[in-house]
Backbone as a printed PyTorch tensor [residue, N CA C, xyz], in Angstrom:
tensor([[[ 83.6440,  37.2010,  60.2440],
         [ 83.4730,  37.9260,  58.9470],
         [ 82.8270,  39.2600,  59.3030]],

        [[ 83.2620,  40.2280,  58.4650],
         [ 82.6570,  41.6310,  58.5360],
         [ 81.3640,  41.5130,  57.9780]],

        [[ 80.3530,  42.2480,  58.5700],
         [ 78.9850,  42.3080,  57.6160],
         [ 79.1150,  42.7000,  56.3740]],

        [[ 78.5030,  42.1360,  55.4580],
         [ 78.2630,  42.6240,  54.2360],
         [ 79.4150,  42.2490,  53.3760]],

        [[ 80.3330,  41.3100,  53.9800],
         [ 81.5010,  40.9320,  53.0550],
         [ 81.1770,  39.5080,  52.5570]],

        [[ 81.2810,  39.0800,  51.2820],
         [ 80.9300,  37.7850,  50.7710],
         [ 81.8290,  36.9030,  51.4650]],

        [[ 81.4950,  35.7610,  51.5530],
         [ 82.3930,  34.2710,  52.2580],
         [ 83.0410,  33.7510,  51.2400]],

        [[ 82.8870,  34.1330,  49.9290],
         [ 83.8660,  33.4360,  48.7850],
         [ 84.7830,  34.5380,  48.3690]],

        [[ 85.9720,  34.3440,  47.7090],
         [ 86.7320,  34.9060,  46.9870],
         [ 86.6200,  34.9910,  45.6570]],

        [[ 85.8150,  35.7420,  45.1010],
         [ 85.4530,  35.9220,  43.6030],
         [ 86.3670,  36.7950,  42.6900]],

        [[ 86.4270,  36.5790,  41.5170],
         [ 87.0890,  37.5240,  40.9270],
         [ 86.1450,  38.2320,  39.9450]],

        [[ 85.9690,  39.6480,  40.0270],
         [ 84.8670,  40.3300,  39.0470],
         [ 85.6440,  41.1660,  38.3550]],

        [[ 86.9130,  41.3450,  38.1900],
         [ 87.5190,  42.2770,  37.3150],
         [ 87.1450,  42.0520,  35.9620]],

        [[ 86.4770,  42.8270,  35.2370],
         [ 86.3070,  42.7120,  33.6260],
         [ 87.1520,  43.4850,  32.8850]],

        [[ 87.7990,  42.9500,  32.0130],
         [ 88.4940,  43.5170,  30.9670],
         [ 87.7980,  43.9560,  29.6260]],

        [[ 86.7140,  43.6860,  29.4070],
         [ 86.0050,  43.9250,  28.2040],
         [ 85.6460,  45.1040,  28.0920]],

        [[ 85.3060,  45.5780,  26.8780],
         [ 84.7730,  47.0690,  26.6310],
         [ 83.2330,  47.4490,  27.2730]],

        [[ 82.3660,  46.4360,  27.5160],
         [ 81.0980,  46.6570,  28.2720],
         [ 81.5620,  46.9460,  29.6930]],

        [[ 82.4140,  47.3190,  30.0680],
         [ 82.7970,  47.7120,  31.8400],
         [ 81.8170,  48.5950,  32.0740]],

        [[ 81.0800,  48.4810,  33.4940],
         [ 80.0120,  49.3740,  34.0680],
         [ 80.3880,  49.1110,  35.4500]],

        [[ 80.6300,  50.4630,  35.9320],
         [ 80.8830,  50.4500,  37.6280],
         [ 79.5800,  50.0200,  38.4060]],

        [[ 78.4350,  50.2000,  37.7300],
         [ 77.0310,  49.8040,  38.6090],
         [ 77.3900,  48.3060,  38.8480]],

        [[ 78.1060,  47.4710,  38.2070],
         [ 77.8370,  46.1860,  38.4820],
         [ 78.7080,  45.7970,  39.7320]],

        [[ 79.4780,  46.7060,  40.4060],
         [ 80.4430,  46.4850,  41.6640],
         [ 79.4060,  46.0200,  42.5990]],

        [[ 78.0400,  46.0790,  42.5960],
         [ 77.2550,  45.5820,  43.8000],
         [ 76.4450,  44.5190,  43.3180]],

        [[ 76.5350,  44.4350,  42.0260],
         [ 75.4200,  43.1750,  41.5870],
         [ 76.1440,  41.9170,  40.9490]],

        [[ 77.4400,  42.0440,  40.7930],
         [ 78.1030,  40.9480,  40.2680],
         [ 78.3570,  39.7190,  41.2620]],

        [[ 78.2790,  38.4840,  41.3560],
         [ 78.3280,  37.6230,  41.9420],
         [ 79.5810,  37.4070,  42.5870]],

        [[ 79.7790,  37.3540,  43.8620],
         [ 81.2720,  37.1330,  44.3170],
         [ 82.2600,  38.3840,  44.2540]],

        [[ 81.5870,  39.4260,  44.0360],
         [ 82.5230,  40.6790,  43.6560],
         [ 82.7270,  41.4640,  44.9330]],

        [[ 84.2190,  41.5840,  45.1330],
         [ 84.4710,  42.3020,  46.3410],
         [ 85.1230,  43.5880,  46.1190]],

        [[ 84.7380,  44.0740,  45.0650],
         [ 85.4240,  45.5760,  44.8050],
         [ 84.8750,  46.5180,  45.4900]],

        [[ 83.3550,  46.5490,  45.9670],
         [ 82.9820,  47.5620,  46.5250],
         [ 83.3810,  47.5470,  48.0830]],

        [[ 83.3350,  46.4030,  48.7140],
         [ 83.9930,  46.2370,  50.1360],
         [ 85.5090,  46.7310,  50.2510]],

        [[ 86.4590,  46.4970,  49.2030],
         [ 87.7160,  46.8070,  49.2800],
         [ 87.8680,  48.3040,  49.0380]],

        [[ 87.0100,  48.8560,  48.0230],
         [ 87.0650,  50.4720,  48.0830],
         [ 86.4450,  51.2150,  49.3780]],

        [[ 85.4910,  50.4750,  49.6220],
         [ 85.0830,  51.2450,  51.0850],
         [ 86.1030,  51.1390,  52.1700]],

        [[ 86.9720,  50.0560,  52.0520],
         [ 87.9790,  49.7300,  53.1610],
         [ 89.2650,  50.7720,  53.0410]],

        [[ 89.5920,  50.8980,  51.6970],
         [ 90.9630,  51.3450,  51.6110],
         [ 90.6980,  52.9510,  51.3340]],

        [[ 89.5190,  53.5450,  51.0970],
         [ 89.0990,  54.7680,  50.7430],
         [ 88.6970,  55.5020,  51.9390]],

        [[ 88.4310,  54.8660,  53.0940],
         [ 87.9710,  55.7200,  54.2310],
         [ 89.2710,  56.5500,  54.6850]],

        [[ 88.8030,  57.6970,  55.6540],
         [ 89.8920,  58.6040,  55.7410],
         [ 90.9790,  58.0780,  56.6020]],

        [[ 90.6710,  57.3160,  57.5380],
         [ 91.6700,  56.5200,  58.4680],
         [ 92.8940,  55.5330,  57.9180]],

        [[ 92.0340,  54.9070,  56.8180],
         [ 93.0160,  53.9220,  56.1970],
         [ 94.0190,  54.7170,  55.2250]],

        [[ 93.4510,  55.7280,  54.5080],
         [ 94.2470,  56.6050,  53.4940],
         [ 95.3370,  57.2670,  54.5030]],

        [[ 94.9470,  57.8400,  55.4760],
         [ 96.3270,  58.4610,  56.3010],
         [ 97.1190,  57.4070,  56.6270]],

        [[ 96.7590,  56.2500,  57.5500],
         [ 97.6170,  55.1400,  57.8210],
         [ 98.6560,  54.6340,  56.8180]],

        [[ 98.0480,  54.5010,  55.6490],
         [ 98.8380,  53.9030,  54.3280],
         [ 99.9220,  54.9780,  54.2190]],

        [[ 99.5270,  56.2250,  54.0600],
         [100.3350,  57.4650,  53.6250],
         [101.3820,  57.6550,  54.8140]],

        [[101.1790,  57.4930,  56.0090],
         [102.1660,  57.4440,  57.0170],
         [103.1380,  56.1900,  56.9200]],

        [[102.7840,  55.1850,  56.7080],
         [103.4710,  53.9430,  56.8780],
         [104.3930,  53.9610,  55.6560]],

        [[104.2890,  54.6950,  54.6000],
         [104.7310,  54.6600,  53.2820],
         [106.5360,  55.1300,  53.6010]],

        [[106.6080,  56.1350,  54.6690],
         [107.7580,  56.3010,  54.8530],
         [108.6980,  55.5610,  55.8970]],

        [[108.2710,  54.8680,  56.7430],
         [108.8240,  53.7000,  57.7200],
         [107.7200,  53.1150,  58.5060]],

        [[108.2320,  51.9640,  59.1550],
         [107.2260,  51.2880,  60.1980],
         [107.0340,  52.1940,  61.2790]],

        [[105.9730,  51.9630,  62.0570],
         [105.5960,  52.9860,  63.0060],
         [104.9410,  52.0850,  64.1890]],

        [[105.0680,  52.5580,  65.5100],
         [104.2950,  51.8700,  66.4670],
         [102.7940,  52.2690,  66.5500]],

        [[102.1350,  51.5870,  67.1730],
         [100.4780,  51.8980,  67.3810],
         [100.5220,  53.5700,  67.9910]],

        [[101.4150,  53.7060,  69.0490],
         [101.1590,  55.2020,  69.7860],
         [101.8810,  56.1370,  68.7430]],

        [[102.8130,  56.0760,  67.8240],
         [103.0810,  56.8920,  66.8380],
         [102.0220,  57.2090,  66.0200]],

        [[101.4330,  56.2400,  65.5830],
         [100.3400,  56.4930,  64.5090],
         [ 99.2090,  57.0470,  65.0630]],

        [[ 98.9690,  56.7350,  66.3580],
         [ 97.9040,  57.3630,  66.8230],
         [ 98.2910,  58.8640,  67.0060]],

        [[ 99.3680,  59.1020,  67.6790],
         [ 99.6960,  60.6930,  67.6620],
         [ 99.7660,  61.3760,  66.3600]],

        [[ 99.9980,  60.6040,  65.0930],
         [100.3180,  61.2390,  63.7820],
         [ 98.8430,  61.4280,  63.2240]],

        [[ 97.9130,  60.6890,  63.6280],
         [ 96.5280,  60.6860,  62.7340],
         [ 95.6860,  61.3430,  63.9690]],

        [[ 95.5000,  62.7760,  63.5060],
         [ 94.8300,  63.7890,  64.3440],
         [ 93.3280,  63.2240,  64.2670]],

        [[ 92.7210,  63.0200,  65.6570],
         [ 91.3810,  62.9970,  65.6530],
         [ 90.7850,  61.2690,  65.8730]],

        [[ 91.9010,  60.4450,  65.4270],
         [ 91.4930,  58.9850,  65.4260],
         [ 91.4340,  58.5590,  66.9050]],

        [[ 90.5840,  57.7410,  67.3550],
         [ 90.1260,  57.2880,  68.7610],
         [ 91.1330,  56.0090,  68.6670]],

        [[ 91.5920,  55.4660,  69.8570],
         [ 92.4520,  54.2800,  69.6740],
         [ 91.7120,  53.1710,  69.3380]],

        [[ 90.3400,  53.1880,  69.7070],
         [ 89.3070,  51.9220,  69.0380],
         [ 89.2830,  51.9870,  67.4950]],

        [[ 89.1950,  52.9960,  67.0320],
         [ 89.1410,  53.1570,  65.4200],
         [ 90.3690,  52.8700,  64.6480]],

        [[ 91.3400,  53.4100,  65.1970],
         [ 92.8890,  52.9230,  64.5970],
         [ 93.2180,  51.5540,  64.8140]],

        [[ 92.8050,  51.0400,  65.9270],
         [ 93.0950,  49.4510,  66.0670],
         [ 92.2340,  48.7650,  65.1770]],

        [[ 91.0140,  49.0030,  64.8680],
         [ 90.2380,  48.6040,  63.9730],
         [ 90.6060,  48.8030,  62.3120]],

        [[ 91.0920,  49.8750,  62.2880],
         [ 91.5980,  49.9590,  60.8750],
         [ 92.7210,  49.4230,  60.6660]],

        [[ 93.6670,  49.3200,  61.5800],
         [ 94.8800,  48.6760,  61.0920],
         [ 94.7680,  47.0830,  61.1670]],

        [[ 93.7970,  46.6980,  61.8960],
         [ 93.1820,  45.1610,  61.7820],
         [ 92.4870,  44.8210,  60.3320]],

        [[ 91.7100,  45.7590,  59.8960],
         [ 91.3540,  45.5690,  58.6320],
         [ 92.1950,  45.6620,  57.3870]],

        [[ 93.4080,  46.5760,  57.5280],
         [ 94.3070,  46.5630,  56.6720],
         [ 95.5310,  45.4140,  56.8120]],

        [[ 95.5260,  44.8900,  57.7590],
         [ 96.3340,  43.6960,  57.8800],
         [ 95.2930,  42.5240,  57.4170]],

        [[ 94.3110,  42.3450,  57.6230],
         [ 93.5050,  41.4620,  56.9800],
         [ 93.1830,  41.3840,  55.5060]],

        [[ 93.5350,  42.5360,  54.8590],
         [ 93.4350,  42.7140,  53.4930],
         [ 94.8170,  42.5640,  52.9340]],

        [[ 95.8760,  42.2080,  53.9200],
         [ 97.3710,  42.1450,  53.1790],
         [ 98.1350,  43.3590,  52.8440]],

        [[ 97.6330,  44.5670,  53.5050],
         [ 98.1720,  45.9150,  53.1210],
         [ 99.2690,  46.5000,  54.3760]],

        [[ 98.9670,  46.0770,  55.5320],
         [ 99.9500,  46.2020,  56.4880],
         [100.2050,  44.8630,  57.3800]],

        [[101.4750,  44.9070,  57.6550],
         [101.9850,  43.8630,  58.3280],
         [102.1590,  44.2990,  59.8430]],

        [[101.9060,  43.1800,  60.8230],
         [101.9320,  43.6230,  62.1150],
         [103.1900,  42.6650,  62.8120]],

        [[104.1710,  43.3240,  63.6500],
         [105.3380,  42.5640,  64.0520],
         [105.0970,  42.7610,  65.5090]],

        [[105.0430,  41.8530,  66.2600],
         [105.0650,  42.0110,  67.7850],
         [106.6570,  41.3840,  68.4020]],

        [[107.0850,  42.2840,  68.9980],
         [108.3400,  42.3270,  69.7430],
         [108.4630,  41.8480,  70.9420]],

        [[109.1680,  40.6230,  71.3930],
         [109.1860,  40.3550,  73.0150],
         [110.1860,  41.3090,  73.5850]],

        [[109.2050,  42.2920,  74.1120],
         [109.7370,  43.1820,  75.0370],
         [108.8080,  43.6800,  76.2190]],

        [[109.2520,  44.3630,  77.2940],
         [108.4730,  44.9300,  78.3050],
         [108.5940,  46.3880,  78.2900]],

        [[107.4730,  46.9940,  78.0570],
         [106.1940,  46.3380,  77.4170],
         [106.3450,  45.7210,  76.0280]],

        [[105.3270,  45.1690,  75.6970],
         [105.2620,  44.5890,  74.2390],
         [105.3480,  45.7580,  73.3410]],

        [[106.1110,  45.5700,  72.4090],
         [106.4400,  46.5870,  71.1770],
         [105.8540,  46.0320,  69.9690]],

        [[104.8480,  46.6160,  69.5220],
         [104.3290,  46.3710,  68.0930],
         [104.4280,  47.4620,  67.1370]],

        [[104.9400,  46.7960,  65.8060],
         [105.2160,  47.6610,  64.8320],
         [104.4110,  47.4750,  63.6490]],

        [[104.0050,  48.3920,  62.9010],
         [103.2220,  48.3610,  61.7520],
         [103.8810,  48.8550,  60.6570]],

        [[103.8890,  47.9110,  59.2430],
         [104.5570,  48.4780,  58.0900],
         [103.6330,  48.1500,  56.9800]],

        [[103.7310,  48.7830,  55.7960],
         [103.2410,  48.7120,  54.5250],
         [103.8000,  47.0750,  54.1540]],

        [[102.9420,  46.2620,  53.5080],
         [103.4460,  45.1310,  52.8740],
         [103.7010,  45.6620,  51.2060]],

        [[104.2600,  44.7150,  50.6240],
         [104.5710,  45.1960,  49.1600],
         [103.2690,  45.6380,  48.3590]],

        [[102.2620,  44.9860,  48.6670],
         [101.0040,  45.0950,  48.2900],
         [100.6110,  46.6210,  48.5950]],

        [[100.7460,  46.8540,  49.9320],
         [100.3130,  47.9950,  50.6950],
         [101.0790,  49.1820,  49.8050]],

        [[102.2980,  48.9070,  49.6420],
         [103.2690,  50.0590,  48.8290],
         [102.5480,  50.4510,  47.5010]],

        [[102.1470,  49.3870,  46.7250],
         [101.6880,  49.6510,  45.4740],
         [100.2960,  50.4240,  45.7130]],

        [[ 99.5640,  50.4300,  46.6460],
         [ 98.3920,  51.1830,  46.9110],
         [ 98.8010,  52.4590,  47.1670]],

        [[ 99.9490,  52.7830,  47.7820],
         [100.3500,  54.0610,  48.4100],
         [100.6950,  54.9150,  46.8860]],

        [[101.2590,  54.0970,  45.9170],
         [101.5960,  54.8270,  44.8940],
         [100.1810,  55.5960,  44.0150]],

        [[ 99.1020,  54.6060,  44.1720],
         [ 97.8040,  55.1210,  43.6720],
         [ 97.3550,  56.2130,  44.5570]],

        [[ 97.4600,  56.0190,  45.9350],
         [ 97.1260,  57.3020,  46.7180],
         [ 97.9140,  58.4830,  46.6190]],

        [[ 99.0430,  58.4780,  46.2540],
         [ 99.8030,  59.6110,  45.7970],
         [ 99.4130,  60.3870,  44.7690]],

        [[ 99.0340,  59.4310,  43.6810],
         [ 98.5570,  59.8670,  42.3060],
         [ 97.0380,  60.9640,  42.5250]],

        [[ 96.4130,  60.4630,  43.6870],
         [ 95.1020,  60.9170,  43.9080],
         [ 95.5630,  62.2880,  44.6250]],

        [[ 96.4170,  62.4450,  45.4540],
         [ 96.8150,  63.4050,  46.1040],
         [ 97.2470,  64.3240,  45.4490]],

        [[ 98.0480,  64.0950,  44.4320],
         [ 98.8460,  65.1460,  43.3570],
         [ 97.5690,  65.6930,  42.6300]],

        [[ 96.6320,  64.9140,  42.1260],
         [ 95.6190,  65.2480,  41.4070],
         [ 94.7290,  66.1920,  42.1590]],

        [[ 94.4950,  66.2290,  43.4070],
         [ 93.9410,  67.0220,  44.3010],
         [ 94.5180,  68.2740,  44.4070]],

        [[ 96.0730,  68.3410,  44.7090],
         [ 96.8860,  69.4600,  44.8490],
         [ 96.7600,  70.1870,  43.5910]],

        [[ 96.7620,  69.6780,  42.4680],
         [ 96.8350,  70.3700,  41.0680],
         [ 95.1740,  70.9350,  40.8800]],

        [[ 94.2350,  70.3970,  41.3290],
         [ 92.9760,  70.9630,  40.9770],
         [ 92.2960,  71.7890,  42.0860]],

        [[ 92.8850,  71.8200,  43.0790],
         [ 92.0770,  72.2200,  44.5170],
         [ 91.6900,  73.8350,  44.2650]],

        [[ 92.2700,  74.6610,  43.6450],
         [ 91.8950,  75.9300,  43.1940],
         [ 90.6080,  75.8590,  42.3640]],

        [[ 90.5840,  74.8390,  41.4120],
         [ 89.3570,  74.8250,  40.3960],
         [ 88.2280,  74.5670,  41.4570]],

        [[ 88.3880,  73.4260,  42.2560],
         [ 87.4480,  72.8690,  43.2600],
         [ 86.9020,  74.0170,  44.2150]],

        [[ 87.6980,  74.7150,  44.5980],
         [ 87.4280,  75.8740,  45.7050],
         [ 86.6190,  76.9050,  44.6970]],

        [[ 86.7660,  77.1390,  43.4220],
         [ 86.1840,  78.0010,  42.8510],
         [ 84.7010,  77.3970,  42.3780]],

        [[ 84.6140,  76.2110,  41.8750],
         [ 83.3050,  75.6850,  41.8940],
         [ 82.5220,  75.5180,  43.2460]],

        [[ 83.1500,  75.2540,  44.2970],
         [ 82.1420,  75.4280,  45.4350],
         [ 81.5850,  76.6020,  45.9210]],

        [[ 82.5150,  77.5980,  45.6560],
         [ 81.9850,  78.9850,  45.8160],
         [ 81.0710,  79.3990,  44.9640]],

        [[ 81.2600,  79.2130,  43.7090],
         [ 80.0520,  79.3380,  42.8780],
         [ 78.6200,  78.5940,  43.0650]],

        [[ 78.9310,  77.4550,  43.3820],
         [ 77.6810,  76.5110,  44.1280],
         [ 77.0300,  77.1080,  45.1410]],

        [[ 77.9010,  77.5170,  46.0540],
         [ 77.4250,  78.2310,  47.4590],
         [ 76.7230,  79.2460,  47.1520]],

        [[ 77.0200,  80.2480,  46.1990],
         [ 76.3550,  81.5890,  45.8470],
         [ 75.0100,  81.2730,  45.0160]],

        [[ 75.2490,  80.2500,  44.1260],
         [ 73.9790,  79.7760,  43.6330],
         [ 72.8090,  79.2700,  44.5780]],

        [[ 73.0790,  78.4430,  45.7090],
         [ 72.3980,  78.1400,  46.7050],
         [ 71.8120,  78.9750,  47.5440]],

        [[ 72.4560,  80.1110,  47.9640],
         [ 72.0990,  81.4670,  48.6130],
         [ 71.2350,  82.0030,  47.7410]],

        [[ 71.2950,  82.1760,  46.5360],
         [ 70.3750,  82.9720,  45.7070],
         [ 69.1280,  82.2560,  45.3980]],

        [[ 69.0990,  80.8420,  45.1740],
         [ 68.0600,  80.0540,  45.1670],
         [ 67.1710,  80.1390,  46.3230]],

        [[ 67.8750,  80.2030,  47.4480],
         [ 67.0820,  80.2980,  48.8660],
         [ 66.5120,  81.4940,  49.0090]],

        [[ 67.2260,  82.7050,  48.6630],
         [ 66.9190,  83.9010,  48.7800],
         [ 65.6060,  84.0640,  47.7730]],

        [[ 65.5120,  83.7370,  46.6490],
         [ 64.2800,  83.4600,  45.7850],
         [ 63.2420,  82.8600,  46.1930]],

        [[ 63.4940,  81.7610,  46.9350],
         [ 62.3760,  81.0230,  47.3570],
         [ 61.7750,  81.8390,  48.6320]],

        [[ 62.7440,  82.2050,  49.4710],
         [ 61.9830,  83.1520,  50.5540],
         [ 61.0290,  84.2400,  49.9410]],

        [[ 61.6020,  85.0200,  48.8330],
         [ 60.7290,  86.0470,  48.2670],
         [ 59.5190,  85.5780,  47.8480]],

        [[ 59.4540,  84.5600,  47.1490],
         [ 58.1840,  83.9430,  46.5970],
         [ 57.2380,  83.1690,  47.6070]],

        [[ 57.9760,  82.6550,  48.9460],
         [ 57.0020,  82.4290,  49.6620],
         [ 56.4560,  83.8490,  50.4000]],

        [[ 57.1270,  84.7050,  50.6120],
         [ 56.8460,  85.9600,  51.1510],
         [ 55.6360,  86.5460,  50.3640]],

        [[ 55.7990,  86.7670,  48.9430],
         [ 54.8670,  86.8440,  47.8350],
         [ 53.5120,  86.5770,  48.0640]],

        [[ 53.6870,  85.1690,  48.2540],
         [ 52.4670,  84.2210,  48.3450],
         [ 51.7480,  84.1630,  49.6570]],

        [[ 52.3360,  84.4960,  50.7190],
         [ 51.9600,  84.7450,  52.1380],
         [ 51.0240,  86.1630,  52.1450]],

        [[ 51.5800,  87.1020,  51.5990],
         [ 51.0160,  88.3710,  51.2180],
         [ 49.9080,  88.3560,  50.4750]],

        [[ 49.8370,  87.4520,  49.2310],
         [ 48.7330,  87.4520,  48.3890],
         [ 47.5660,  86.7150,  49.3540]],

        [[ 47.8180,  85.6450,  50.0480],
         [ 47.0060,  84.8250,  50.9400],
         [ 46.3540,  85.9300,  51.7240]],

        [[ 47.2350,  86.7290,  52.5750],
         [ 46.8230,  87.7310,  53.4450],
         [ 45.5780,  88.6550,  53.0640]],

        [[ 46.0710,  89.0930,  51.5560],
         [ 45.0320,  90.1970,  51.0850],
         [ 43.8220,  89.3400,  50.8540]],

        [[ 44.0110,  88.1580,  50.3270],
         [ 42.6010,  87.4070,  49.9010],
         [ 41.8600,  87.1940,  51.2160]],

        [[ 42.4830,  86.8510,  52.5010],
         [ 41.8250,  86.4830,  53.4010],
         [ 41.0250,  87.7800,  54.0850]],

        [[ 41.6660,  88.8580,  54.0490],
         [ 41.4730,  90.1680,  54.4670],
         [ 40.5100,  90.6060,  53.7310]],

        [[ 40.2180,  90.2920,  52.3460],
         [ 38.9740,  90.6690,  51.7070],
         [ 37.7760,  89.6360,  51.8660]],

        [[ 37.9550,  88.5870,  52.5430],
         [ 36.7140,  87.7200,  52.7600],
         [ 36.0970,  88.1320,  54.0860]],

        [[ 36.6240,  88.9560,  54.7400],
         [ 36.1420,  89.3140,  56.2540],
         [ 35.1470,  90.2740,  56.0690]]])
């Protein structure tokens, strides 16, 4: 069992009006946080997106997912398979051939991921503008702090010079 995973399968999905996302970590037997951590990591998102089109072999996935190590891809696929999002089919051949594909549950997740990607594409310019404004404020704040530090240092030097 993965570290931090609850041994029991609880249902913590509340439908009442007092829904509080902070309870993800505190409700007994709640798996929401672990599931979100799993499916929202960058490798899982990419694998799910790639498998939406067709089943792929491990080597095809590794080539398609830029930057992923063999170990991390294998781990990601095992976790997605464990969660019922990806199925693994081993074909009796030499060398052995293993195909991965989305399960029906995984396909429903891809629909949600696609909505998130669509939102990102629609708002990327606004986000870029907000980032640029934030970065300008950060630079201005740092420069103001540097000027204030220099001013205080100058005052301190003057005081020390007057004491001599």
